[in-house]
Backbone as CSV, one residue per row, in Angstrom:
resi,resn,N_x,N_y,N_z,CA_x,CA_y,CA_z,C_x,C_y,C_z
1,MET,61.316,6.744,-56.127,60.523,5.794,-55.404,61.013,5.666,-53.962
2,HIS,62.272,5.632,-53.826,62.874,5.549,-52.505,62.513,6.796,-51.679
3,TYR,62.445,7.909,-52.346,62.106,9.183,-51.712,60.673,9.135,-51.162
4,ILE,59.733,8.580,-51.900,58.332,8.481,-51.482,58.220,7.535,-50.279
5,LYS,58.968,6.460,-50.311,58.963,5.513,-49.191,59.449,6.187,-47.920
6,LYS,60.463,7.008,-48.041,61.004,7.722,-46.894,59.960,8.700,-46.330
7,ILE,59.259,9.392,-47.212,58.225,10.345,-46.792,57.092,9.592,-46.092
8,LEU,56.685,8.464,-46.661,55.613,7.671,-46.064,56.022,7.125,-44.692
9,ASP,57.252,6.698,-44.579,57.743,6.214,-43.288,57.751,7.341,-42.250
10,THR,58.174,8.519,-42.676,58.199,9.682,-41.775,56.777,10.055,-41.352
11,LEU,55.860,10.073,-42.324,54.462,10.382,-42.012,53.871,9.322,-41.081
12,SER,54.204,8.091,-41.346,53.722,7.002,-40.503,54.246,7.159,-39.074
13,LEU,55.484,7.525,-38.937,56.086,7.739,-37.625,55.413,8.912,-36.903
14,ILE,55.179,10.002,-37.626,54.525,11.184,-37.047,53.101,10.835,-36.603
15,ILE,52.383,10.126,-37.464,51.006,9.735,-37.128,51.006,8.799,-35.923
16,SER,51.950,7.894,-35.896,52.060,6.968,-34.771,52.336,7.723,-33.469
17,GLU,53.224,8.701,-33.515,53.519,9.514,-32.329,52.294,10.319,-31.897
18,LEU,51.577,10.861,-32.879,50.357,11.614,-32.561,49.313,10.711,-31.903
19,ILE,49.191,9.516,-32.425,48.236,8.564,-31.846,48.644,8.210,-30.417
20,ASN,49.926,7.966,-30.214,50.409,7.635,-28.869,50.206,8.799,-27.894
21,LYS,50.498,10.019,-28.342,50.294,11.192,-27.483,48.810,11.393,-27.187
22,THR,47.990,11.168,-28.201,46.547,11.302,-28.008,46.057,10.271,-26.992
23,LYS,46.524,9.038,-27.129,46.162,7.999,-26.165,46.621,8.387,-24.757
24,TYR,47.832,8.916,-24.669,48.374,9.327,-23.376,47.496,10.410,-22.740
25,PHE,47.138,11.436,-23.521,46.322,12.533,-22.984,44.905,12.064,-22.639
26,ILE,44.361,11.202,-23.474,43.027,10.667,-23.177,43.076,9.853,-21.885
27,ASN,44.101,9.045,-21.744,44.261,8.253,-20.529,44.468,9.154,-19.311
28,LYS,45.253,10.190,-19.456,45.506,11.130,-18.367,44.210,11.835,-17.956
29,ILE,43.454,12.284,-18.933,42.176,12.953,-18.652,41.207,11.968,-17.992
30,HIS,41.183,10.761,-18.502,40.319,9.730,-17.926,40.674,9.485,-16.453
31,ASN,41.951,9.384,-16.166,42.390,9.161,-14.787,42.012,10.337,-13.880
32,LYS,42.138,11.542,-14.395,41.753,12.716,-13.599,40.256,12.716,-13.327
33,ILE,39.485,12.360,-14.337,38.031,12.298,-14.153,37.685,11.246,-13.100
34,LEU,38.329,10.093,-13.184,38.089,9.050,-12.182,38.483,9.520,-10.787
35,PHE,39.608,10.202,-10.704,40.062,10.733,-9.418,39.025,11.694,-8.834
36,PHE,38.527,12.607,-9.662,37.547,13.579,-9.179,36.224,12.911,-8.814
37,LYS,35.849,11.892,-9.571,34.614,11.175,-9.234,34.762,10.468,-7.887
38,LYS,35.915,9.838,-7.669,36.150,9.169,-6.391,36.181,10.185,-5.254
39,LYS,36.844,11.296,-5.508,36.929,12.341,-4.489,35.539,12.903,-4.192
40,GLN,34.755,13.098,-5.239,33.390,13.598,-5.064,32.572,12.620,-4.219
41,LYS,32.734,11.346,-4.496,31.998,10.328,-3.743,32.436,10.328,-2.278
42,ILE,33.733,10.452,-2.046,34.245,10.499,-0.673,33.686,11.722,0.051
43,ILE,33.707,12.858,-0.623,33.189,14.094,-0.021,31.699,13.944,0.262
44,ARG,30.971,13.411,-0.686,29.528,13.222,-0.501,29.266,12.296,0.686
45,ASN,29.996,11.185,0.749,29.803,10.247,1.856,30.178,10.872,3.199
46,THR,31.147,11.770,3.171,31.571,12.427,4.399,30.555,13.465,4.854
47,TYR,30.058,14.263,3.925,29.246,15.415,4.307,27.742,15.185,4.223
48,ASP,27.298,14.133,3.577,25.855,13.872,3.500,25.212,13.711,4.882
49,PRO,25.804,12.910,5.761,25.187,12.797,7.092,25.147,14.138,7.836
50,ILE,26.200,14.909,7.692,26.248,16.218,8.350,25.164,17.123,7.783
51,LEU,25.020,17.117,6.464,23.991,17.952,5.839,22.594,17.515,6.273
52,LYS,22.367,16.218,6.315,21.055,15.724,6.749,20.775,16.139,8.189
53,GLU,21.796,16.032,9.029,21.634,16.434,10.429,21.315,17.926,10.530
54,LYS,22.022,18.728,9.755,21.781,20.179,9.779,20.384,20.505,9.265
55,LEU,19.945,19.813,8.236,18.597,20.044,7.718,17.543,19.640,8.750
56,ASN,17.780,18.533,9.438,16.850,18.120,10.490,16.828,19.142,11.620
57,THR,18.005,19.624,11.986,18.090,20.644,13.030,17.359,21.901,12.597
58,LYS,17.539,22.275,11.344,16.851,23.460,10.816,15.342,23.282,10.885
59,ASP,14.862,22.112,10.486,13.422,21.837,10.537,12.902,21.883,11.976
60,GLU,13.673,21.301,12.894,13.271,21.330,14.301,13.218,22.763,14.821
61,LEU,14.206,23.554,14.446,14.233,24.949,14.897,13.067,25.741,14.318
62,PHE,12.732,25.487,13.062,11.573,26.162,12.471,10.290,25.757,13.194
63,SER,10.208,24.500,13.548,9.038,24.025,14.277,8.944,24.719,15.641
64,LYS,10.067,24.791,16.346,10.087,25.477,17.642,9.756,26.956,17.484
65,LEU,10.277,27.553,16.421,9.982,28.965,16.166,8.488,29.176,15.960
66,ASN,7.868,28.302,15.205,6.422,28.411,14.986,5.650,28.241,16.295
67,GLU,6.095,27.303,17.126,5.451,27.131,18.430,5.602,28.394,19.274
68,LEU,6.808,28.959,19.268,7.044,30.183,20.037,6.217,31.346,19.507
69,ARG,6.032,31.402,18.211,5.182,32.446,17.634,3.741,32.293,18.113
70,LYS,3.273,31.051,18.142,1.910,30.814,18.632,1.787,31.239,20.093
71,ILE,2.785,30.863,20.890,2.776,31.249,22.305,2.811,32.767,22.438
72,ASP,3.660,33.409,21.646,3.759,34.871,21.673,2.427,35.513,21.297
73,ASN,1.794,35.000,20.268,0.487,35.534,19.870,-0.540,35.351,20.981
74,SER,-0.499,34.204,21.613,-1.428,33.935,22.707,-1.180,34.899,23.868
75,ILE,0.077,35.089,24.212,0.428,36.008,25.305,0.029,37.435,24.949
76,ASN,0.281,37.835,23.716,-0.102,39.189,23.295,-1.614,39.374,23.350
77,LYS,-2.334,38.354,22.962,-3.795,38.432,23.017,-4.264,38.555,24.460
78,GLU,-3.690,37.732,25.322,-4.047,37.786,26.742,-3.682,39.141,27.343
79,LEU,-2.516,39.653,26.979,-2.084,40.969,27.462,-3.055,42.054,27.013
80,SER,-3.471,41.976,25.793,-4.430,42.953,25.273,-5.753,42.871,26.037
81,GLU,-6.211,41.666,26.296,-7.450,41.483,27.062,-7.302,42.047,28.471
82,LEU,-6.142,41.784,29.087,-5.907,42.304,30.437,-5.814,43.827,30.447
83,GLN,-5.226,44.396,29.409,-5.167,45.859,29.316,-6.573,46.439,29.178
84,ASN,-7.393,45.797,28.380,-8.783,46.249,28.249,-9.519,46.141,29.585
85,GLU,-9.301,45.044,30.264,-9.927,44.854,31.566,-9.433,45.908,32.555
86,ASN,-8.142,46.175,32.514,-7.558,47.206,33.383,-8.166,48.573,33.077
87,ASN,-8.307,48.882,31.808,-8.925,50.162,31.424,-10.363,50.240,31.938
88,ASN,-11.082,49.144,31.839,-12.453,49.117,32.355,-12.475,49.346,33.866
89,PHE,-11.557,48.706,34.574,-11.478,48.906,36.024,-11.134,50.355,36.361
90,GLN,-10.212,50.930,35.592,-9.850,52.333,35.842,-11.053,53.249,35.634
91,LYS,-11.826,52.981,34.620,-13.029,53.788,34.375,-14.023,53.625,35.523
92,LYS,-14.189,52.402,35.993,-15.101,52.157,37.110,-14.603,52.852,38.376
93,ILE,-13.296,52.800,38.586,-12.708,53.473,39.753,-12.943,54.976,39.664
94,GLU,-12.764,55.530,38.489,-13.000,56.965,38.304,-14.462,57.305,38.576
95,ILE,-15.342,56.466,38.086,-16.775,56.709,38.306,-17.093,56.631,39.803
96,LEU,-16.558,55.601,40.462,-16.785,55.470,41.904,-16.172,56.637,42.671
97,SER,-15.002,57.031,42.250,-14.343,58.174,42.888,-15.179,59.430,42.726
98,ASP,-15.688,59.638,41.533,-16.545,60.806,41.288,-17.813,60.725,42.135
99,LEU,-18.364,59.535,42.258,-19.571,59.370,43.069,-19.300,59.656,44.545
100,ILE,-18.174,59.149,45.014,-17.813,59.384,46.420,-17.599,60.875,46.666
101,ILE,-16.900,61.519,45.762,-16.638,62.955,45.907,-17.951,63.733,45.835
102,SER,-18.824,63.360,44.946,-20.097,64.077,44.815,-21.003,63.826,46.023
103,ASN,-20.926,62.654,46.644,-21.723,62.352,47.831,-21.210,63.114,49.047
104,ARG,-19.961,63.403,49.121,-19.377,64.133,50.236,-19.743,65.612,50.163
105,SER,-19.984,66.050,48.972,-20.261,67.473,48.837,-21.639,67.838,49.180
């Protein structure tokens, strides 16, 4: 009987130590999670304004790019029209030149 009591006391001690170690590890993990959550919040609070500013800058740049594309298209269209007009003038000049040469002959 005394032997069984000793075994039960030993088992009780082992279980108690396991419970204490488990509590310790759970508490340690909990503290690490809290630390990372706080750190995450600090990082978010630090970088959120910067990210928002960068996104706004990106949007503004895209808007300017679209405006520049429109201007470029307009300039290209005008250039094409002027080239056509120039070609027409060159043809007229050639015709006039031919007429002048033929009248001299």
